[in-house]
C-alpha positions as CSV (number, residue, x, y, z in Angstrom):
1,M,110.1,118.5,68.1
2,Q,110.5,116.2,71.0
3,A,108.8,113.3,69.1
4,Q,111.4,113.6,66.3
5,D,114.0,111.9,68.6
6,V,111.7,108.8,68.9
7,F,111.6,106.0,66.4
8,S,108.6,103.6,66.6
9,G,107.0,100.7,64.7
10,T,105.1,97.4,64.8
11,V,106.4,93.9,64.4
12,F,104.2,91.1,63.0
13,G,104.8,87.3,62.5
14,N,104.0,85.9,59.1
15,D,101.3,88.4,58.4
16,E,99.7,91.6,59.7
17,S,97.0,89.7,61.7
18,N,99.6,88.3,64.1
19,P,101.4,91.0,66.2
20,L,104.5,89.7,68.0
21,P,104.7,90.7,71.7
22,G,108.2,90.4,73.2
23,A,110.2,90.7,70.0
24,N,113.7,92.1,70.4
25,V,114.4,95.4,68.7
26,Y,117.9,97.0,69.0
27,W,120.4,99.1,67.1
28,L,123.2,97.0,65.7
29,A,126.6,97.1,67.6
30,T,125.0,98.9,70.5
31,N,123.3,98.0,73.8
32,K,120.4,100.3,73.1
33,G,117.1,98.5,72.4
34,T,113.6,97.5,73.6
35,V,111.0,94.8,73.3
36,T,107.6,95.0,71.6
37,D,104.4,95.4,73.8
38,I,101.4,93.1,73.7
39,D,100.3,94.7,70.4
40,G,103.7,94.2,68.8
41,K,104.4,97.9,69.1
42,F,107.7,99.5,70.1
43,S,109.3,103.0,70.5
44,M,112.9,103.8,71.2
45,Q,115.4,106.6,70.9
46,K,116.5,107.3,67.3
47,Q,120.1,106.9,66.1
48,A,122.0,108.7,63.4
49,S,120.8,108.3,59.8
50,D,121.6,105.1,58.0
51,S,121.6,103.1,61.3
52,Q,121.1,99.3,61.3
53,L,118.1,98.0,63.2
54,V,117.9,94.3,64.2
55,I,114.6,92.6,64.9
56,S,114.5,89.1,66.3
57,F,112.0,86.6,67.8
58,V,112.4,83.0,68.8
59,G,111.3,80.7,66.0
60,F,111.5,83.5,63.4
61,T,114.3,84.6,61.0
62,S,116.0,87.7,62.3
63,D,116.1,90.7,60.0
64,T,118.5,93.7,59.9
65,L,117.0,96.9,58.4
66,S,118.8,100.0,57.2
67,I,116.9,103.0,58.7
68,Q,117.2,106.2,56.6
69,N,114.7,108.4,58.3
70,S,112.4,108.5,61.4
71,K,109.2,107.2,59.7
72,T,107.2,104.7,61.6
73,I,107.8,101.2,60.3
74,I,105.7,98.0,60.0
75,H,107.8,94.9,59.6
76,I,106.8,91.2,59.2
77,L,109.2,88.5,60.4
78,K,109.0,85.1,58.7
79,R,108.8,81.9,60.6
80,K,111.9,79.6,60.2
81,D,111.3,76.3,58.4
82,G,110.9,73.5,60.9
83,A,111.0,75.9,63.8
84,N,108.0,74.6,65.6
85,L,108.9,74.4,69.2
86,D,107.8,71.8,71.7
87,E,105.3,73.2,74.1
88,V,106.5,74.0,77.6
89,V,103.9,75.0,80.2
90,V,105.2,77.0,83.1
91,S,102.4,77.7,85.6
92,E,102.2,79.7,88.8
93,R,99.1,80.7,90.8
94,K,98.8,84.5,90.8
95,K,98.6,86.1,94.2
96,T,95.3,87.7,94.9
97,S,96.9,90.6,96.8
98,Q,100.4,91.8,96.0
99,L,102.6,94.8,96.6
100,S,104.2,96.3,93.5
101,F,108.0,96.1,93.1
102,L,107.9,98.3,90.0
103,S,105.7,101.3,90.9
104,A,107.2,104.5,92.2
105,Q,104.3,104.7,94.5
106,S,103.5,102.2,97.3
107,V,100.7,100.3,95.7
108,L,98.9,97.2,96.8
109,N,97.0,95.5,94.0
110,V,93.9,93.5,95.1
111,S,92.1,91.2,92.6
112,S,88.5,90.1,92.6
113,E,89.6,86.7,93.8
114,E,90.7,88.3,97.1
115,L,87.3,89.8,97.6
116,L,85.8,86.4,97.5
117,K,87.6,85.4,100.7
118,A,85.0,87.2,102.8
119,A,81.3,87.8,102.7
120,C,82.2,91.0,100.9
121,C,78.7,92.2,100.4
122,N,79.9,95.8,99.9
123,L,83.1,97.8,99.6
124,S,83.3,98.5,103.3
125,E,83.6,94.8,103.9
126,S,86.2,94.2,101.2
127,F,89.1,95.0,103.5
128,E,88.7,92.3,106.2
129,T,91.4,90.2,104.7
130,N,93.7,93.1,103.9
131,P,96.4,94.4,106.3
132,A,96.7,97.8,104.6
133,I,93.3,99.1,105.8
134,D,91.8,99.1,109.3
135,V,88.1,98.4,109.6
136,N,86.0,99.5,112.6
137,F,82.3,99.9,113.4
138,D,81.4,103.6,113.4
139,N,78.7,103.4,116.0
140,A,76.4,101.1,117.9
141,L,73.2,101.9,115.9
142,T,73.7,101.8,112.1
143,G,76.0,98.8,111.6
144,V,78.1,100.9,109.2
145,K,81.8,100.1,109.1
146,Q,84.5,102.8,108.9
147,V,87.9,102.4,107.2
148,K,91.1,104.0,108.4
149,M,94.6,104.3,107.0
150,M,97.7,105.3,108.9
151,G,95.5,105.9,112.0
152,L,93.2,108.5,110.3
153,P,89.6,108.0,109.2
154,S,88.2,107.9,105.7
155,P,87.7,111.6,105.0
156,Y,91.5,111.9,104.7
157,L,91.6,109.1,102.1
158,L,90.7,109.7,98.4
159,F,88.3,107.2,97.0
160,T,88.1,106.9,93.2
161,E,86.0,104.8,90.9
162,E,88.1,104.1,87.9
163,N,90.2,107.2,88.8
164,I,87.1,109.5,89.1
165,P,86.7,110.8,92.7
166,T,83.7,109.4,94.6
167,I,82.6,108.6,98.2
168,R,83.3,112.1,99.4
169,G,81.3,114.9,101.1
170,V,77.9,113.6,102.1
171,S,78.6,109.9,101.3
172,Q,81.8,109.7,103.5
173,V,80.1,107.6,106.2
174,Y,77.7,105.3,104.2
175,G,79.2,105.5,100.7
176,L,81.3,102.4,101.0
177,S,78.2,100.4,101.8
178,F,76.7,101.6,98.5
179,I,79.2,99.8,96.3
180,P,78.4,96.1,96.0
181,G,81.5,93.8,96.3
182,T,80.5,91.7,93.3
183,W,80.7,94.7,91.0
184,I,84.4,95.2,91.7
185,E,87.0,93.8,89.4
186,S,90.1,95.0,91.3
187,L,91.3,97.4,93.9
188,Q,94.5,99.5,94.0
189,I,95.4,100.8,97.5
190,T,98.1,103.5,97.4
191,K,99.8,104.8,100.6
192,G,100.8,108.4,100.8
193,A,99.4,111.5,99.2
194,G,99.1,109.9,95.7
195,S,99.1,111.5,92.3
196,V,98.3,115.1,91.6
197,I,96.1,114.0,88.6
198,N,93.3,112.8,90.9
199,G,93.0,116.1,92.9
200,Y,94.4,117.8,96.0
201,E,92.2,116.2,98.7
202,S,94.2,113.0,99.3
203,M,96.3,113.2,102.5
204,T,97.0,109.6,103.7
205,G,96.3,107.5,100.6
206,Q,94.0,106.6,97.7
207,I,91.7,103.6,97.2
208,N,90.8,103.1,93.5
209,F,88.3,100.4,92.5
210,E,87.8,99.2,89.0
211,L,84.3,97.9,88.0
212,K,83.8,94.8,85.9
213,K,84.0,95.7,82.2
214,P,81.3,95.0,79.7
215,L,83.8,93.6,77.2
216,T,85.4,91.0,79.5
217,S,82.8,90.2,82.2
218,A,80.7,87.0,82.4
219,R,77.5,86.8,80.2
220,L,75.5,86.1,83.4
221,F,76.5,86.2,87.1
222,L,74.3,85.3,90.0
223,N,75.1,85.6,93.7
224,L,72.8,84.7,96.6
225,F,73.7,85.4,100.2
226,R,71.9,84.7,103.5
227,S,73.1,85.3,107.0
228,F,71.5,83.5,109.9
229,E,70.9,86.8,111.6
230,G,68.4,87.9,108.9
231,R,70.5,89.6,106.1
232,N,69.6,88.6,102.6
233,E,71.3,89.7,99.4
234,L,70.9,89.2,95.6
235,N,73.3,90.2,92.9
236,V,72.6,89.7,89.2
237,H,74.9,90.8,86.4
238,T,74.2,90.5,82.7
239,K,76.2,91.3,79.6
240,A,75.3,92.0,75.9
241,N,77.5,92.6,72.9
242,L,75.6,95.2,71.0
243,S,77.9,95.4,67.9
244,N,81.5,94.9,67.0
245,N,82.5,98.0,69.0
246,W,79.7,98.3,71.6
247,S,79.1,96.1,74.7
248,A,76.9,96.7,77.8
249,N,76.4,95.5,81.4
250,L,73.5,95.6,83.7
251,F,74.2,95.2,87.4
252,V,71.3,94.7,89.9
253,H,71.8,94.5,93.6
254,Y,69.2,94.1,96.4
255,N,69.7,93.5,100.1
256,E,67.5,93.6,103.1
257,R,67.6,93.0,106.8
258,T,64.1,92.2,108.3
259,E,64.7,90.6,111.7
260,R,64.8,92.6,114.9
261,V,67.8,91.3,116.8
262,D,69.0,92.4,120.3
263,K,71.5,89.9,121.5
264,N,73.0,92.1,124.3
265,D,69.5,92.9,125.8
266,D,70.0,96.7,125.9
267,Q,66.6,97.2,124.2
268,F,68.3,98.6,121.1
269,L,68.5,96.9,117.7
270,D,72.1,95.5,117.2
271,M,71.7,96.1,113.4
272,P,69.3,98.3,111.6
273,L,66.3,97.1,109.6
274,S,67.1,98.0,106.0
275,D,66.5,97.5,102.3
276,Q,68.5,98.7,99.4
277,V,68.0,98.7,95.6
278,N,71.1,99.5,93.6
279,I,71.2,99.4,89.8
280,L,74.1,100.2,87.4
281,T,74.1,100.2,83.6
282,R,77.4,100.7,81.8
283,F,78.3,100.8,78.1
284,Q,81.8,100.3,76.6
285,Y,83.0,101.4,73.2
286,L,86.2,100.0,71.8
287,D,87.9,100.6,68.4
288,A,91.4,99.4,68.9
289,E,92.5,100.1,65.3
290,K,91.6,103.8,65.5
291,G,92.7,104.1,69.2
292,W,89.3,104.9,70.8
293,V,87.9,103.5,74.1
294,S,84.9,104.9,76.1
295,F,82.8,104.0,79.1
296,F,79.4,105.5,80.0
297,N,77.7,104.7,83.3
298,V,74.3,105.4,84.8
299,R,73.4,104.4,88.3
300,M,70.4,104.6,90.7
301,L,70.4,103.9,94.5
302,H,67.5,103.7,97.0
303,D,68.5,102.9,100.5
304,N,66.2,102.8,103.6
305,K,67.3,102.2,107.2
306,L,65.4,102.0,110.5
307,F,67.3,101.7,113.8
308,G,66.9,102.5,117.5
309,Q,65.0,100.8,120.3
310,T,63.5,97.4,119.5
311,N,59.9,98.6,120.0
312,F,60.2,101.7,117.9
313,I,57.3,102.1,115.4
314,P,57.7,105.2,113.1
315,K,54.0,105.9,112.7
316,T,53.5,105.8,116.4
317,H,56.7,107.1,118.0
318,K,58.3,109.5,115.4
319,N,58.9,113.0,116.9
320,T,57.9,111.9,120.4
321,A,60.0,111.2,123.5
322,A,58.2,107.9,124.2
323,V,60.6,105.6,122.3
324,W,63.9,106.5,120.7
325,G,64.3,105.6,117.0
326,S,65.6,106.8,113.7
327,E,64.9,106.5,110.0
328,M,67.3,107.3,107.1
329,L,66.3,107.5,103.5
330,T,69.0,107.9,100.8
331,K,68.4,108.5,97.2
332,R,71.4,108.8,94.9
333,Y,71.7,109.2,91.1
334,E,74.9,109.4,89.2
335,T,76.3,109.3,85.7
336,S,79.9,109.3,84.4
337,L,81.7,109.4,81.0
338,K,85.3,108.3,80.3
339,L,86.8,108.9,76.8
340,G,90.3,107.8,75.8
341,Y,92.3,108.1,72.6
342,V,95.7,106.6,71.8
343,F,97.5,108.1,68.8
344,P,97.9,105.1,66.4
345,E,101.3,106.3,65.0
346,L,102.5,107.5,68.5
347,P,101.6,104.7,71.0
348,Y,103.2,106.6,73.8
349,Q,100.8,109.6,73.4
350,S,97.2,109.6,74.5
351,F,94.3,111.9,75.5
352,G,91.7,111.3,78.2
353,F,88.5,113.0,79.3
354,Q,86.5,112.3,82.4
355,L,83.1,113.7,83.4
356,A,80.9,112.7,86.3
357,Y,77.7,114.0,88.0
358,S,76.0,112.8,91.2
359,D,72.9,113.9,93.2
360,H,72.9,112.5,96.7
361,D,69.8,113.2,98.9
362,Q,69.6,112.0,102.5
363,Q,66.6,112.6,104.7
364,S,67.0,111.4,108.3
365,Y,66.2,111.9,112.0
366,Y,67.8,110.6,115.1
367,G,65.4,110.6,118.0
368,L,64.2,114.2,118.2
369,R,67.1,115.5,116.0
370,A,66.5,116.0,112.3
371,Y,69.3,115.9,109.8
372,D,68.7,116.4,106.1
373,I,71.4,117.0,103.4
374,R,71.5,117.1,99.7
375,H,74.8,117.1,97.8
376,K,75.1,117.8,94.0
377,S,78.5,117.2,92.6
378,M,80.2,117.6,89.2
379,F,83.7,116.7,88.3
380,S,85.6,116.9,85.0
381,N,89.2,116.1,84.0
382,V,91.2,116.5,80.8
383,I,94.5,114.6,80.6
384,F,97.2,114.5,78.0
385,N,100.0,111.9,78.1
386,S,103.2,112.0,76.1
387,I,107.0,111.9,76.4
388,L,109.9,114.4,76.7
389,S,112.7,113.5,74.2
390,N,112.3,109.7,74.7
391,T,110.2,107.1,76.5
392,L,112.4,107.3,79.6
393,H,110.9,110.7,80.3
394,K,107.1,110.8,80.3
395,F,104.6,113.4,81.4
396,K,100.9,113.9,82.1
397,T,99.2,117.3,82.1
398,G,95.7,118.6,82.2
399,L,92.9,120.7,83.6
400,Q,90.3,119.9,86.2
401,F,87.0,121.4,87.4
402,A,85.0,120.5,90.4
403,Y,81.6,121.8,91.7
404,D,79.8,120.8,94.9
405,Q,76.6,122.2,96.3
406,Y,75.4,121.3,99.8
407,D,72.0,122.1,101.2
408,E,71.9,121.0,104.9
409,T,69.4,121.1,107.8
410,V,70.7,120.4,111.3
411,E,67.7,120.3,113.7
412,V,66.1,123.6,112.8
413,Q,69.2,125.4,111.3
414,S,69.6,125.4,107.5
415,T,72.8,126.3,105.7
416,N,73.9,126.2,102.1
417,R,77.4,125.9,100.7
418,I,78.9,125.9,97.2
419,D,82.4,124.8,96.5
420,R,84.0,125.5,93.2
421,S,87.6,124.8,92.1
422,V,89.5,124.9,88.9
423,G,93.0,123.5,88.6
424,A,95.9,122.6,86.3
425,F,98.4,119.8,86.9
426,F,101.7,118.5,85.5
427,E,103.3,115.2,86.4
428,Y,106.7,114.1,85.2
429,S,108.0,110.6,85.5
430,Y,111.5,109.1,84.8
431,D,112.0,105.4,84.4
432,S,115.5,104.1,83.9
433,L,114.0,100.6,83.2
434,E,116.4,99.1,85.7
435,R,116.9,100.9,89.0
436,L,115.5,104.3,89.4
437,R,111.9,105.6,89.0
438,I,110.9,109.1,89.9
439,V,107.4,110.8,89.8
440,L,107.2,114.5,90.4
441,G,103.8,116.2,90.4
442,L,102.7,119.8,90.8
443,R,99.2,121.3,90.6
444,F,97.8,124.8,90.9
445,D,94.2,125.3,92.0
446,H,91.9,128.1,92.8
447,H,89.0,127.3,95.3
448,N,86.3,129.8,96.2
449,H,86.8,129.1,100.0
450,I,90.5,128.1,100.1
451,G,91.8,130.6,97.6
452,S,94.8,129.9,95.3
453,F,97.3,127.3,96.3
454,V,100.0,124.9,95.0
455,T,100.0,121.1,95.7
456,P,103.4,119.4,95.3
457,R,103.9,115.6,95.4
458,A,107.0,113.4,94.9
459,H,107.6,109.7,94.7
460,L,111.0,108.0,94.3
461,R,111.7,104.3,94.0
462,Y,115.2,102.8,93.8
463,A,115.6,99.0,93.2
464,F,118.7,97.5,94.6
465,T,117.8,94.3,92.9
466,D,114.8,92.9,90.9
467,T,113.3,91.9,94.3
468,S,114.3,94.7,96.5
469,S,113.0,98.3,96.3
470,L,113.1,101.4,98.5
471,R,110.6,104.2,98.2
472,F,110.5,107.8,99.4
473,L,107.1,109.7,99.3
474,M,106.1,113.2,100.1
475,G,103.0,115.4,99.4
476,S,100.5,117.8,100.7
477,G,96.7,117.8,100.7
478,R,93.8,120.2,101.4
479,R,90.1,119.8,101.9
480,V,87.0,121.7,103.2
481,A,85.4,119.5,105.9
482,T,81.7,118.6,105.8
483,V,81.6,118.3,109.5
484,F,78.1,117.0,110.2
485,A,78.0,114.6,107.2
486,E,81.3,113.1,108.3
487,N,80.4,112.8,112.0
488,Q,76.7,111.7,111.8
489,K,77.3,109.3,114.8
490,L,77.1,112.4,117.1
491,F,73.3,112.6,116.4
492,G,73.0,109.2,118.1
493,S,73.9,110.8,121.4
494,G,72.5,113.3,123.8
495,R,75.6,115.5,123.5
496,T,75.3,119.2,123.0
497,I,76.9,120.3,119.8
498,L,79.3,123.3,120.1
499,I,80.5,124.9,116.8
500,P,81.9,128.4,116.1
501,E,79.2,129.7,113.7
502,L,76.4,127.2,113.1
503,Q,74.7,129.4,110.5
504,S,77.9,130.0,108.5
505,H,78.2,128.1,105.2
506,H,81.2,126.3,106.5
507,Y,80.6,126.9,110.2
508,G,83.5,129.3,110.7
509,L,86.0,126.5,110.3
510,L,89.1,126.8,108.2
511,P,90.1,124.4,105.4
512,E,92.2,121.4,106.5
513,R,95.8,121.1,105.3
514,A,98.3,118.4,105.9
515,W,101.7,117.1,104.8
516,N,102.4,113.4,104.4
517,Y,105.9,111.9,104.4
518,G,106.9,108.3,104.1
519,V,109.5,105.7,103.4
520,S,108.7,102.1,102.3
521,Y,111.0,99.1,101.8
522,L,110.0,95.9,100.0
523,K,112.2,92.8,99.9
524,G,111.6,89.5,98.2
525,F,113.6,86.4,99.0
526,Q,113.4,82.6,99.3
527,I,113.9,80.2,102.1
528,G,114.3,76.7,100.6
529,T,111.2,76.4,98.3
530,I,109.2,79.1,100.2
531,P,109.1,82.5,98.5
532,L,108.6,85.4,101.0
533,N,108.1,89.2,100.7
534,V,108.9,91.5,103.6
535,N,107.7,95.1,103.7
536,L,108.3,98.0,106.1
537,D,106.3,101.2,105.9
538,I,106.9,104.3,108.0
539,F,104.7,107.3,107.5
540,R,103.9,110.6,109.2
541,T,100.9,112.9,108.5
542,S,101.3,116.3,110.0
543,F,98.5,118.9,110.0
544,V,99.0,122.5,109.4
545,N,95.4,123.0,110.2
546,Q,92.7,120.5,111.1
547,V,89.0,120.6,112.1
548,V,89.3,119.1,115.6
549,V,86.4,116.9,116.7
550,D,86.5,117.1,120.5
551,W,84.6,114.3,122.4
552,E,86.7,114.9,125.6
553,T,83.9,116.6,127.7
554,Q,81.1,114.3,128.8
555,G,77.7,115.5,127.4
556,Q,79.1,117.6,124.6
557,V,81.0,117.5,121.3
558,S,83.0,120.5,120.0
559,F,84.3,121.4,116.6
560,Y,87.1,124.0,116.3
561,N,90.2,124.9,114.4
562,L,93.5,123.3,115.4
563,D,95.6,125.4,117.8
564,G,98.9,123.5,118.2
565,D,100.0,120.1,116.9
566,S,98.2,117.2,115.3
567,Y,100.0,114.3,113.7
568,A,99.7,110.6,113.0
569,N,102.8,108.5,112.9
570,S,102.4,104.9,111.6
571,L,104.6,101.9,111.3
572,Q,103.7,98.7,109.5
573,L,105.8,95.6,109.2
574,G,104.4,92.9,106.9
575,L,105.3,89.4,105.8
576,D,103.8,87.6,102.8
577,A,104.7,83.9,102.0
578,R,103.5,81.0,100.0
579,L,103.7,77.7,101.9
580,F,103.7,74.3,100.1
581,R,102.5,76.0,96.9
582,L,98.9,75.8,98.2
583,I,98.7,78.1,101.2
584,D,99.2,81.9,101.1
585,A,100.1,83.4,104.5
586,R,100.1,87.1,105.4
587,F,101.2,88.6,108.7
588,S,101.2,92.3,109.7
589,Y,102.1,94.4,112.7
590,K,101.0,98.0,113.0
591,F,101.9,100.7,115.5
592,Y,100.1,104.1,115.6
593,D,101.0,107.3,117.5
594,V,98.1,109.7,116.7
595,Q,98.2,112.9,118.8
596,V,96.0,115.9,118.8
597,D,96.2,119.2,120.8
598,Y,92.7,119.5,122.3
599,V,91.6,122.5,124.4
600,A,92.4,120.5,127.6
601,A,95.7,118.9,126.6
602,K,97.5,116.9,123.9
603,K,96.1,113.4,123.9
604,Q,96.1,110.2,121.8
605,K,93.1,110.3,119.5
606,P,90.2,108.4,121.1
607,L,89.1,105.1,119.6
608,Q,92.5,104.6,118.0
609,P,94.5,101.6,119.2
610,K,98.3,102.0,119.3
611,Q,98.8,98.4,118.2
612,R,97.2,96.0,115.7
613,Y,98.2,92.5,114.6
614,F,96.9,90.7,111.5
615,L,97.2,87.1,110.2
616,N,95.6,85.6,107.1
617,L,95.9,82.0,105.8
618,G,94.3,81.1,102.5
619,Y,94.1,77.7,100.7
620,V,93.2,77.2,97.0
621,G,92.7,73.7,95.6
622,D,90.9,72.3,92.5
623,Q,87.5,72.1,94.2
624,W,88.0,73.8,97.6
625,R,89.0,77.2,98.8
626,A,89.4,78.1,102.5
627,D,90.4,81.3,104.3
628,A,90.9,82.3,107.9
629,T,91.8,85.8,109.2
630,Y,92.7,86.9,112.8
631,H,92.7,90.5,113.9
632,Y,94.1,91.6,117.2
633,T,93.2,95.2,118.4
634,G,95.1,96.7,121.3
635,P,93.6,98.9,124.0
636,Q,91.9,102.2,123.0
637,R,91.4,105.4,124.9
638,I,87.7,106.1,125.5
639,P,86.8,109.8,126.3
640,A,84.7,110.9,129.3
641,T,81.4,109.2,130.0
642,I,78.9,109.6,132.9
643,Q,80.3,106.4,134.5
644,H,83.9,107.4,133.8
645,P,84.3,111.2,134.0
646,S,88.0,111.0,133.2
647,G,87.6,108.4,130.5
648,F,89.0,104.9,130.5
649,E,91.0,102.4,128.4
650,S,89.2,99.6,126.7
651,N,90.3,96.0,126.7
652,A,92.4,94.4,123.9
653,F,90.6,91.8,121.9
654,G,90.9,89.4,119.0
655,L,88.5,88.6,116.2
656,M,88.4,85.5,113.9
657,N,86.8,85.3,110.5
658,A,86.7,82.2,108.2
659,Q,85.1,81.0,105.0
660,I,85.1,77.7,103.0
661,T,84.0,77.4,99.4
662,Y,83.1,74.2,97.4
663,I,83.4,74.3,93.6
664,P,81.6,71.3,92.1
665,K,81.8,72.9,88.6
666,P,84.1,75.6,87.2
667,N,81.2,78.1,87.0
668,F,79.4,77.2,90.2
669,E,80.4,77.8,93.9
670,I,78.8,77.2,97.2
671,Y,80.3,79.0,100.2
672,M,79.7,79.3,104.0
673,G,81.5,81.2,106.6
674,G,81.5,83.2,109.8
675,E,82.6,86.6,111.2
676,N,83.6,87.2,114.8
677,L,83.7,83.5,115.4
678,T,85.0,84.1,119.0
679,N,81.7,85.9,119.6
680,Y,83.5,88.9,121.3
681,K,81.2,91.9,122.0
682,Q,81.6,95.2,123.6
683,A,80.1,95.0,127.1
684,Q,78.3,98.3,126.9
685,P,78.1,99.7,123.4
686,I,75.4,102.3,124.3
687,F,75.8,104.4,127.4
688,S,72.6,105.2,129.3
689,A,70.6,103.0,126.9
690,D,67.7,103.1,129.5
691,Q,67.6,106.9,129.2
692,P,67.9,107.6,125.4
693,F,66.7,111.2,125.6
694,S,69.1,112.3,128.3
695,S,72.4,114.1,127.9
696,S,74.3,111.0,129.0
697,F,73.0,108.8,126.2
698,D,75.8,108.0,123.8
699,S,76.0,105.3,121.0
700,S,79.1,106.8,119.4
701,L,81.9,105.3,121.6
702,V,82.2,101.9,119.9
703,Y,85.6,100.2,120.0
704,A,84.5,96.5,119.4
705,P,81.8,94.5,117.7
706,V,78.2,95.0,118.8
707,F,76.6,92.1,117.1
708,G,78.7,89.1,118.1
709,R,79.1,86.0,115.9
710,M,77.6,86.1,112.4
711,M,77.2,83.0,110.2
712,Y,76.3,83.0,106.5
713,V,75.9,80.8,103.4
714,G,75.7,81.7,99.7
715,L,76.2,80.6,96.1
716,R,77.8,82.0,92.9
717,Y,77.0,81.1,89.4
718,N,78.8,82.2,86.2
719,L,77.9,81.7,82.6
């Protein structure tokens, strides 16, 4: 009944093999109309019977049609005689990273070209040139990098691979390093709680990454990478067109680090010895005429790490107190299916189905502490998109099911946990096409540990002009913490672990729950010939309950439920400009106030600077690209150590990264660069490194780089 108020059709030029995008379609003697999309299709609100419809396009003869009923029409415009136009080329280099003026949500779109500005060997290294995300080393042993948004770590972010949740549970710490950067086609970074369609776990934001598509990717891609500190990497992508409708990709990734390096002479490896094999096969089916599209992925990962003291030999020293060392073996298998259908006669209406399964098995030990965990996960989502009355009012609705099984061994204690949830969601959006956009979402879920609950989310965007928009965002999120998997750095210390019920399936800890509120303003303007965008984001994340990780007492780490306040206030001011049509400049200032009520007192969260500055300059020419990034990190509070029983404040520091690329041919690139060019290193990244089996040993309190300057070279080849 709602669809009866909508009139739709397709416009072609000369014949039905030439759809006309951008053709004007409007009701005669009214201001009500629309333009055709890239496929020549349009839909608009129906008028009274016997209305006159005008269709026009530059270079073609305009037609006026008498519409007697609401049937879908197919109309062919005829080219005017002698109407060939002189060609006018208007070119503009697209920005590799850009905030959206149109979306109701605060979304930063990042292209694959942006990822080429850094070494970008994996997803955790893809944010070095991006001001929206903060990147820190997680500890002094594993070399893994942790990302933060709005002053809170990655467990409060939702990571999705083509809108299917991933990098969650067991893979929170290392999962970003399991996604090769060369596989990624684009990133969408959303601030705030995000959409209800992707689940209820997001609290501070969402990072969605799109993989390269079989239909549009290069036939052959080769990437070789070598750092002077012993890291080698190989990426090979291939493509095959199997038929008119089927195409396939094969992605092969291998990396290794074979050299034992200890530049700070603390007798511990600055970076682990490692090797990783990562293989992805994906298939794409497309039948545009019938409206079907599908993706099917199969992936296998084998990752091995060794870290600890420089003279650690597993066969000799494992399970002994002679030399401290660690090994970590991760095997991960996953598969996913995406199926979409667009109704040919109703282009505004579609159906989608998502199904994903993963098996993540990690076996590891840290000195004398064993930690093994296996996580089996299944996710399915059914989504239906349509309109209410007309295309100004759209909705998405569907059902979702998620299953997670954890089998975990901490030292000698074994626990099992099964999480099951089923939910339904509805999201309504209003788009006035000019000023106002509203997205309202609501979902109802039942979880076997959380119970039944409702998740509301709302996004509002008002555009004062075409280049000025104000957004308001609000939403809630919930999650069941996987406390050991998310805090594995605690095993690289001699701290005693205090937790309410170690043998309980969720350790006696309540589910986490938080509200996120925010306002965002984006303004574009021009000074002379220089276009600039200025954005201001103010957000607050307030926890109703949180699993507090308490490092405040030297020699121990405690986990307990929040009793009091916990919140994260963040402010970000950004400036984006294009100078002399060749240089892109980005500047950002960020301020964080992250407070937690610990047992002792309310304090700023440790290892969280209050201030950060960011500056990026990028140049793109015909045969050369160059990029330089500067990060300033303010002082951070460090909790109690044996040398500082009351804790201390770290020094502020700055880091410089740069890369230059030479392009002798359009399909061939040679690049070289460096990270941490100022060679800044934390003076003492490991406390009591000479007594690794004592209670004062601690490698978890890392606030600055451990490794120092890192130089690299590489090449890329496309066919």
